VEXVEXNU-323254 format. One record per residue: x negated, y, z of N, C-alpha, C, CB in turn; residue number from 1. Coordinates in Angstrom, 1 decimal. Atoms other than C-alpha are relative to their C-alpha. Last residue first. Glycine has a CB too. Example, Ala and Ser with C-alpha at 12.3 -4.5 7.8 and 13.67 -1.06 7.14 Angstrom:
BEGIN
   n_xx   n_yy   n_zz  ca_xx  ca_yy  ca_zz   c_xx   c_yy   c_zz  cb_xx  cb_yy  cb_zz   i
    0.9   -1.1    0.0  -13.7   -1.1    7.1    0.8    1.1    0.8   -0.4    0.5   -1.4   2
   -0.9   -1.2    0.0  -12.3   -4.5    7.8   -0.9    1.2    0.0    1.0    0.0    1.2   1
END
This chain:
BEGIN
   n_xx   n_yy   n_zz  ca_xx  ca_yy  ca_zz   c_xx   c_yy   c_zz  cb_xx  cb_yy  cb_zz   i
    1.7   -1.2   -0.4  -18.3    5.7 -199.4    0.4   -0.4    1.7    0.1    2.7   -0.7 160
    0.2   -0.6   -1.4  -15.9    2.9 -200.3   -1.0    0.8    0.1   -0.1   -0.8    0.9 159
    1.1    0.7   -1.0  -15.6    1.5 -203.9    0.1    1.0    1.1   -1.7   -0.1   -0.7 158
    0.9   -1.1    0.1  -12.3    1.6 -206.2   -1.0   -0.1    1.5    0.9    1.6   -0.2 157
   -0.3   -0.3   -1.2  -11.1   -1.9 -206.8   -1.1    1.6    0.2   -0.2   -1.5    1.1 156
   -1.6   -0.9    0.2  -11.2   -2.1 -210.5    0.1    0.3    1.4    1.6   -1.1   -0.6 155
   -0.4   -0.6    0.5  -14.9   -3.1 -210.8    1.4    0.9    0.3   -0.1   -0.7   -0.9 154
    0.9   -1.2   -1.3  -15.4   -5.4 -207.7    0.6    1.2   -1.0   -2.4   -0.1    0.3 153
   -0.7   -0.3   -1.0  -12.8   -7.4 -210.0   -0.8    1.3    1.1    0.2   -1.3    0.5 152
   -0.6   -1.2    0.9  -14.5   -6.9 -213.4    1.2   -0.3    1.3    0.4   -0.3   -2.2 151
    0.8   -1.0    1.1  -17.7   -8.6 -212.3    1.3    1.2    0.0   -0.5   -0.8   -2.0 150
    0.6   -1.4   -0.9  -16.3  -10.8 -209.9   -0.2    0.9   -0.4   -1.0    0.1    0.4 149
    1.2    0.3   -0.3  -14.2  -12.5 -213.1   -0.6    0.7    1.1   -0.7    0.1   -1.1 148
    0.5   -1.5    0.6  -10.9  -12.2 -213.5   -1.3   -0.9    0.4    0.5    1.8    0.9 147
    0.7   -0.8   -0.7   -9.3  -15.7 -214.7   -0.5    1.3    0.5   -0.4   -0.1   -0.2 146
    1.0   -0.6    0.3   -6.8  -16.0 -217.1   -0.7   -0.1    1.7    0.5    1.6   -0.8 145
    0.1   -0.9   -0.1   -3.7  -18.4 -216.1   -1.4    0.3   -0.1    0.6    0.2    0.9 144
    0.6   -0.3   -0.8   -3.6  -21.9 -217.8   -0.2    1.4    0.7   -0.7   -0.3   -0.3 143
   -1.1    0.4   -1.7   -1.2  -22.9 -219.8   -0.1    0.6    0.9    0.0   -1.2    0.9 142
   -1.2   -0.5    0.4   -3.0  -21.5 -223.2    1.0    0.6    1.7    0.8   -1.5   -1.1 141
    1.0   -1.2   -0.5   -6.1  -23.4 -222.3    1.2    1.0    0.2   -1.3    0.5   -1.1 140
   -0.2   -0.6   -1.4   -3.5  -26.0 -222.4   -1.0    0.6    0.6    0.3   -0.9    1.0 139
   -1.4   -0.2   -0.6   -2.2  -25.4 -225.7   -0.2    0.0    1.8    1.1   -1.4   -0.7 138
   -1.2   -1.4    0.1   -5.4  -24.4 -227.1    1.3   -0.4    0.9    0.7    0.5   -1.9 137
    0.9   -0.2   -1.4   -6.8  -28.4 -226.0    0.1    1.7   -0.1   -1.9   -0.8    0.0 136
   -0.5    0.8   -1.1   -4.0  -29.9 -228.1   -0.7    0.8    1.0   -0.4   -1.7   -0.1 135
   -1.0   -0.8   -0.9   -4.9  -27.9 -230.7    0.3   -0.6    1.0    1.3    0.3   -0.6 134
    0.2   -1.3   -0.2   -8.7  -28.8 -231.0    1.2    0.9    0.5   -0.5    0.5   -1.1 133
    0.6   -0.4    1.1   -8.1  -32.8 -230.9    0.3    1.8    0.7    0.8   -0.8   -1.5 132
   -1.7    0.1    0.1   -8.2  -34.7 -227.8   -0.3    1.0   -1.5    1.2    0.8    1.7 131
    0.3   -1.0   -0.5  -12.0  -36.4 -227.8    1.8    0.2   -0.8   -1.7    0.9   -0.3 130
   -0.3   -1.0    1.1  -11.6  -40.1 -229.4    0.4    1.1    1.0    1.3   -0.4   -1.2 129
   -0.8   -1.3   -0.1  -12.3  -42.4 -226.3   -0.1    1.2   -1.3   -0.4    0.6    1.3 128
   -0.5   -1.4   -0.9  -14.8  -44.8 -227.6    0.9    0.5    0.2   -0.3    0.8   -0.2 127
   -0.2   -1.2    0.9  -14.1  -48.3 -229.6   -0.4    1.1    1.2    1.8    0.1   -0.7 126
   -1.7   -0.9    0.0  -15.6  -50.7 -227.7    0.2    0.9   -0.3    0.7    0.4    1.0 125
   -0.4   -0.4   -1.3  -18.5  -52.6 -229.3    1.0    0.8    0.3   -0.9    0.6    0.6 124
   -0.8   -1.5   -0.2  -19.0  -55.1 -231.5    0.3    0.7    1.3    1.3   -0.2   -0.3 123
    0.5   -0.6    0.6  -21.8  -58.0 -231.7    0.4    1.3    0.2    0.1   -0.5   -1.0 122
    1.5   -0.3   -0.5  -19.4  -60.4 -230.8   -0.5    1.2   -0.5   -0.9   -1.1   -0.3 121
    0.5    0.4    1.3  -15.4  -59.8 -230.9   -1.7    0.0    0.2    0.6    1.1   -1.3 120
    0.6   -1.2   -0.5  -13.8  -59.1 -226.9   -1.3   -0.8   -1.8   -0.7    0.1    2.3 119
   -0.9   -1.1    1.2  -11.0  -61.4 -227.1   -1.4    1.0   -0.4    1.8    1.3    1.1 118
   -0.3    0.5    1.3  -13.4  -64.4 -225.4    0.6    0.8   -1.2    0.8   -1.0    0.1 117
    0.9    0.2    1.0  -15.0  -62.6 -223.3    0.2   -0.1   -1.3   -0.5   -1.0    0.2 116
    0.4   -1.0    0.4  -12.1  -60.9 -222.2   -1.0    0.2   -0.4    0.0    0.6    0.7 115
   -0.6   -0.3    0.4  -10.8  -64.6 -221.2   -0.2    1.5   -1.3    0.5   -0.2    0.9 114
    0.2    0.9    1.4  -13.2  -65.5 -219.8    0.7    0.5   -0.9    0.3   -1.4   -0.1 113
    1.2   -0.6    0.5  -13.1  -62.2 -217.1   -0.7   -0.8   -1.4   -1.1   -0.1    1.3 112
    0.0   -0.9    0.6   -9.4  -63.2 -216.7   -1.4    0.3   -0.4    0.5    0.8    0.7 111
   -1.3   -0.2    1.2  -10.0  -66.3 -215.9   -0.7    0.7   -0.3    1.6    0.4    0.1 110
    1.0    0.3    0.8  -12.8  -65.8 -213.3    0.5   -0.3   -1.6   -0.8   -1.0    0.6 109
   -0.7   -0.9    1.0  -10.3  -63.2 -211.2   -1.1   -0.9   -1.1    0.0    2.1    0.1 108
   -1.1    0.1    0.8  -10.0  -65.8 -208.6    0.4    0.4   -1.3    0.6    0.3    0.6 107
   -0.4    1.7   -0.2  -13.2  -64.7 -206.9    1.9   -0.3   -0.3   -0.4   -0.5    2.0 106
   -1.0    0.4   -1.1  -14.2  -61.4 -208.1    0.2   -1.8    0.1    1.6    0.8   -0.6 105
    0.7    1.0   -1.1  -17.5  -61.7 -210.1    0.8   -0.3    1.3   -1.3    0.7    0.6 104
    0.8    1.4    0.2  -17.0  -60.8 -213.5    0.0   -0.8    1.1   -1.5    0.2   -0.2 103
   -1.3    0.9    0.0  -14.8  -57.8 -211.9   -0.5   -1.0   -0.4    1.1    0.5   -0.7 102
   -0.6    0.1   -1.7  -18.0  -55.8 -210.7    1.2   -1.0    0.1    0.5    1.7    0.8 101
   -0.7   -0.7   -0.7  -19.3  -55.9 -214.5    0.5   -0.4    1.7    1.1    0.1   -0.8 100
   -1.6    0.5   -0.3  -22.1  -57.0 -216.3    1.0    0.9    0.7    0.0   -1.2    0.8  99
   -1.0   -0.7    1.0  -24.6  -54.7 -218.0    1.6   -1.1    0.1   -0.8    0.1   -1.8  98
    0.2    0.9    1.6  -27.8  -56.3 -216.5    1.0    0.5   -1.1    0.4   -1.8    0.3  97
    0.6   -1.1    0.7  -28.1  -53.2 -213.9   -0.2   -1.1   -1.6   -1.7    0.7    0.9  96
   -0.9   -1.3    0.9  -24.7  -54.6 -213.0   -1.0    0.4   -0.6    0.9    1.3    0.8  95
   -0.6    0.2    1.4  -26.7  -57.9 -212.3    1.2    0.9   -0.9    0.5   -1.2    0.1  94
    0.3    0.4    1.4  -28.8  -57.0 -210.5    0.4   -0.2   -1.2   -0.3   -0.7   -0.1  93
    0.4   -1.7    0.8  -26.5  -54.7 -208.1   -1.2   -0.6   -1.3   -1.3    1.6    1.6  92
   -1.1   -0.3    0.7  -24.6  -58.4 -207.4   -0.7    2.2   -0.9    1.9   -0.2    1.6  91
   -0.6    0.6    1.1  -27.5  -60.0 -206.7    1.2    0.6   -0.9    0.4   -1.1    0.6  90
    0.6    0.5    1.0  -29.4  -57.9 -204.6    1.3   -0.8   -1.0   -1.1   -0.8    0.7  89
    1.6    1.2    0.1  -26.4  -57.3 -202.4   -0.7    0.1   -0.7    0.0   -1.4   -0.3  88
    0.0    1.1    1.4  -23.7  -54.5 -202.6   -1.2   -0.7    0.3   -0.2    0.6   -1.6  87
    0.6   -0.2    0.9  -23.8  -52.2 -199.2   -0.4   -1.3   -0.7   -0.8    0.8    0.3  86
    1.6   -0.5   -0.7  -21.4  -52.4 -196.6   -0.4    0.2   -2.0   -1.4   -2.0    1.3  85
   -0.2   -1.5   -1.1  -17.5  -54.2 -197.3   -2.2    0.6    0.2    1.2   -0.9    2.3  84
    0.0   -1.0    0.2  -17.3  -56.3 -200.5    0.6    1.2    0.9    0.5   -0.2   -0.9  83
   -1.3   -0.4   -0.8  -17.0  -60.1 -198.7    0.4    1.8   -1.1   -0.6    0.3    2.3  82
    0.1   -1.3   -0.6  -20.2  -60.7 -201.0    1.5   -0.2    0.3   -0.6    1.3   -1.1  81
   -1.5   -0.1   -0.1  -20.8  -64.6 -202.2   -0.5    2.0    0.8    0.9   -1.7    1.4  80
    0.0   -1.5   -0.9  -23.7  -65.9 -203.6    1.5    0.6   -0.4   -1.4    1.2   -0.3  79
   -0.3    0.0   -1.4  -23.4  -69.7 -204.6    0.0    1.3    0.8   -0.8   -0.9    0.6  78
    0.9    0.1   -1.4  -24.6  -69.8 -207.4    0.3   -0.1    1.2   -0.6    0.9    0.1  77
    0.5    1.6    0.3  -22.1  -69.8 -209.8   -1.0   -0.2    1.1   -0.8   -0.4   -1.7  76
    0.2    0.4    1.7  -21.0  -65.7 -208.7    0.0   -1.8    0.3   -2.0    0.8   -0.9  75
    1.2    1.2   -0.2  -19.3  -64.5 -206.0   -0.7    0.0   -1.3    0.6   -1.8    0.4  74
    0.3    0.3    1.7  -16.6  -61.6 -205.3   -1.3   -1.3    0.3   -0.8    1.9   -1.1  73
   -0.5   -0.8    1.3  -14.2  -61.3 -202.7   -0.7   -0.3   -1.3   -0.1    1.7    0.2  72
    0.6   -1.2    0.1  -15.4  -63.5 -199.5    1.1    0.3   -1.9   -2.3   -0.3    0.2  71
    0.6    0.8    1.1  -13.1  -65.3 -197.5   -0.8    0.8   -0.8    0.9   -0.6   -0.8  70
   -1.0    0.4    1.7  -12.5  -63.9 -194.6   -0.6    0.3   -1.1    1.4    1.0   -0.3  69
   -1.4    0.1   -0.2  -13.6  -65.3 -190.8    0.9    0.3   -1.6    0.5    1.2    1.4  68
   -0.3    1.7    0.3  -17.3  -65.9 -191.8    2.0    0.0    0.2   -1.0   -1.4    1.8  67
   -0.1    0.2    1.4  -18.1  -62.5 -190.8    0.7   -1.2   -1.1   -1.0    0.1   -0.1  66
    1.5    0.2    0.4  -16.7  -62.6 -187.7    0.0    0.3   -1.5   -0.6   -1.6    0.2  65
    0.6   -0.1    0.9  -13.2  -61.2 -186.3   -1.9   -0.3    0.0    0.6    1.1   -0.3  64
    1.1   -0.4    0.9  -12.9  -61.7 -182.8    0.1    0.0   -1.3   -1.0   -0.7    0.3  63
    1.2    0.9    0.8   -9.5  -63.4 -181.7   -0.9    1.0   -0.9    0.8   -1.2   -1.1  62
   -0.1    0.7    0.7   -7.3  -61.5 -178.8   -1.2   -0.4   -1.3    1.1    0.3   -0.3  61
   -1.3    0.2   -0.5   -8.4  -59.0 -176.0    0.3   -0.7   -1.8    1.0    1.7    0.8  60
    0.1   -0.8    1.3  -12.1  -59.3 -175.9    1.9   -0.4    0.3   -1.2   -0.8   -1.7  59
   -1.4    0.7    0.7  -13.8  -60.9 -172.6    1.0    0.7   -1.0    1.0   -0.3    1.1  58
   -1.1   -0.5   -0.2  -17.2  -59.0 -172.3    1.5   -1.0   -0.4   -0.2    1.4   -0.8  57
   -0.5    0.7   -1.1  -20.5  -60.6 -172.2    1.8    0.3    0.9   -1.2    0.4    0.9  56
   -0.6   -0.7   -0.9  -21.3  -58.0 -174.5   -0.1   -0.8    1.2    1.2    0.4   -0.4  55
    1.1   -0.2   -0.4  -23.9  -60.8 -176.8    0.6    1.2    1.1   -1.0    0.3   -1.2  54
   -0.2   -1.3    0.4  -20.8  -61.2 -179.4   -1.7    1.2    0.4    1.5    0.4    1.1  53
   -1.0   -0.8   -1.5  -22.0  -65.0 -178.6   -0.1    1.4   -1.0   -1.0    0.2    2.3  52
    0.7   -1.4   -0.7  -22.6  -67.3 -181.4    1.1    1.1    1.0   -0.7    1.0   -1.5  51
   -0.6   -1.4    0.1  -20.4  -70.7 -181.6   -1.1    1.3    0.6    1.7    0.0    0.9  50
    0.3   -0.5    1.1  -22.5  -73.9 -181.3    0.2    1.7   -0.3    0.8   -0.8   -0.8  49
    1.2   -0.8   -0.1  -22.1  -73.9 -177.8   -0.5   -0.2   -1.3   -1.0   -0.4    1.0  48
    1.5    0.9    0.4  -18.6  -74.6 -178.6   -1.4    0.6    0.5   -0.3   -0.3   -1.8  47
    0.4    0.6    1.4  -16.3  -72.4 -176.5   -1.2   -1.2   -0.1   -0.5    1.3   -1.1  46
    0.6   -1.6    0.5  -17.3  -70.2 -173.0    0.2   -0.5   -1.3   -1.8    0.6    0.4  45
    0.2   -1.5   -0.4  -14.6  -71.4 -170.6   -0.7    1.0   -1.0   -0.9    0.0    1.2  44
   -0.5   -0.8   -0.5  -13.7  -74.6 -172.0    0.4    1.2    0.2   -0.2   -0.2    0.4  43
   -0.6    0.1    0.6  -16.6  -75.9 -173.6    1.2    0.7    0.1   -0.1   -0.9   -0.2  42
    0.5   -1.5    0.3  -18.4  -75.6 -170.1    0.7    0.8   -1.5   -1.9   -0.1   -0.1  41
    1.5    0.0    1.6  -16.3  -78.0 -169.8   -0.1    1.1   -0.3    0.4   -0.7   -1.7  40
    0.5   -1.1    1.3  -12.5  -78.3 -167.1   -2.2   -0.4   -0.7    0.1    2.3    1.1  39
    0.2    0.4    1.2  -10.9  -80.7 -165.6   -0.4    0.6   -1.1    0.8   -0.5   -0.4  38
   -0.9    0.0    1.2   -9.5  -78.9 -162.8   -0.2   -0.4   -1.3    0.2    1.1   -0.1  37
   -1.2    0.2   -0.9  -11.1  -80.3 -159.2    0.4    0.3   -1.8    0.5    1.1    1.8  36
   -0.4    1.6    0.1  -14.4  -80.7 -161.8    1.5    0.0    0.8   -1.4   -1.3    0.9  35
   -0.4    0.4    1.5  -14.1  -77.0 -162.8    0.6   -1.7    0.0   -1.6    0.1   -1.1  34
   -1.0   -0.4    0.7  -13.5  -76.0 -159.5    0.0   -0.3   -1.3    0.1    1.1    0.1  33
   -1.3    0.6   -1.1  -16.4  -77.8 -157.8    1.6   -0.1   -0.4    0.0    1.2    1.3  32
   -0.1    1.2    0.6  -18.9  -76.9 -160.7    1.4   -0.5    1.0   -1.7   -1.0    0.2  31
   -0.5    0.3    1.3  -18.2  -73.0 -159.8    0.3   -1.4   -0.7   -0.7    0.6   -0.7  30
   -1.4   -0.6   -0.1  -18.6  -73.5 -155.8    0.8    0.1   -1.8   -0.3    1.7    0.8  29
   -0.3    1.2   -0.2  -22.2  -75.4 -157.0    1.6    0.4    0.7   -1.3   -0.9    0.9  28
    0.1    0.9    1.7  -23.0  -72.6 -159.5    1.1   -0.7    0.9   -1.9   -1.1   -0.8  27
   -0.4   -0.6    1.2  -22.3  -69.6 -156.5    0.3   -1.2   -1.1   -1.0    1.1   -0.4  26
   -1.1    0.2    0.1  -24.0  -71.5 -154.1    1.1    0.2   -0.5    0.1   -0.1    0.4  25
   -0.6    1.6    0.0  -26.6  -71.7 -156.2    0.9   -0.4    0.7   -0.7   -1.0    0.4  24
   -0.1    0.4    1.0  -26.5  -67.9 -156.5    0.1   -1.5   -0.6   -0.7    0.5   -0.3  23
   -1.7   -0.7    0.1  -26.0  -66.9 -153.3    0.1   -0.7   -1.1    0.5    1.8   -0.1  22
   -0.9    0.3   -0.9  -29.2  -68.8 -152.1    1.6    0.1   -0.6   -0.3    0.9    1.2  21
   -0.3    1.8    0.6  -31.2  -68.4 -155.5    1.1   -0.6    0.7   -1.4   -1.2    0.2  20
   -0.5   -0.1    0.9  -30.8  -63.9 -154.1    0.4   -1.5   -0.9   -0.8    1.1   -0.6  19
   -1.3   -0.2   -0.6  -31.3  -64.8 -150.4    0.7    0.2   -1.6    0.3    1.5    1.2  18
   -0.5    1.3   -0.7  -34.4  -66.2 -151.7    0.9    0.4    0.2   -0.6   -0.6    1.2  17
   -0.6    1.0    1.1  -35.1  -63.4 -154.0    0.1   -1.6    0.4   -0.9    0.0   -1.3  16
   -1.1    0.0    0.8  -34.7  -61.2 -151.4    0.0   -0.7   -0.9    0.3    0.8   -0.4  15
   -1.1    0.4   -0.7  -37.2  -62.6 -148.8    1.1    0.5   -0.6    0.1    0.2    1.3  14
   -0.2    1.4   -0.1  -39.9  -62.5 -151.5    1.4   -0.8    0.9   -1.2   -0.4    0.6  13
   -0.1    0.1    1.4  -39.5  -59.1 -152.2    0.2   -1.0    0.1   -0.8    0.4   -0.9  12
   -1.8   -0.6   -0.3  -39.8  -58.0 -148.2    0.8   -0.8   -1.4    0.2    2.3   -0.3  11
   -1.0    0.9   -0.7  -42.9  -60.3 -148.5    1.2    0.7    0.0   -0.5   -0.5    1.4  10
    0.2    1.1    0.6  -44.2  -58.0 -151.0    0.6   -1.4    0.6   -1.3    0.1   -0.2   9
   -0.9   -0.4    1.2  -43.3  -55.1 -149.8    0.0   -1.1   -0.5   -0.3    1.1   -1.0   8
   -1.2    0.0   -0.5  -45.2  -55.9 -146.4    1.2    0.0   -1.4    0.1    1.2    1.1   7
   -0.2    1.2   -0.6  -48.3  -57.1 -148.3    1.4    0.2    0.8   -1.2   -0.3    0.9   6
   -0.1    0.7    1.5  -48.6  -53.7 -150.6    0.5   -1.2    0.6   -1.6   -0.3   -1.0   5
    1.5    0.5    0.8  -48.7  -51.8 -147.3    0.9   -0.7   -1.2   -1.4   -1.3    1.1   4
    0.6    1.0    0.3  -45.2  -49.4 -145.9   -1.6   -1.1   -0.5    0.6    0.1   -0.4   3
    0.4    0.6    1.2  -45.9  -46.1 -145.1   -0.4   -1.4    0.2   -1.1    0.8   -0.6   2
    1.8    0.6    0.2  -44.8  -44.5 -141.7    0.2   -1.1   -1.1   -0.9   -0.9    1.7   1
END
């Protein structure tokens, strides 16, 4: 025999009351234990200001977060980047403007400043010269000649 809607709803209400009773008993028991041992919520779960990972499971050791590692790159405006993941917009824009990634390395600012002072204004860095033709010929002579696919097919007898 099928239950009516009112019977199901009354059953839900009874079960909800049981849930509330079990829950409140657990809270009372936990508060009693905390008071007995002098514990606070911060002792159990850490400071309220810390962010949760959301899993609710205990972890082994300390969980590293974004703020645990120092930034690898920074600009003078307070923007920082740890060097992992997608490059932030401020780095991409600076690179497009002609700056180099090494200029933003944390702790490398003096090197970048020295390099900028050493470079003469208005002068482009010298381009690498191409290797002389004689050196290129020596390298080519040391390499074994490759057979073309058509040469290899012509050399082998055709099977019928």
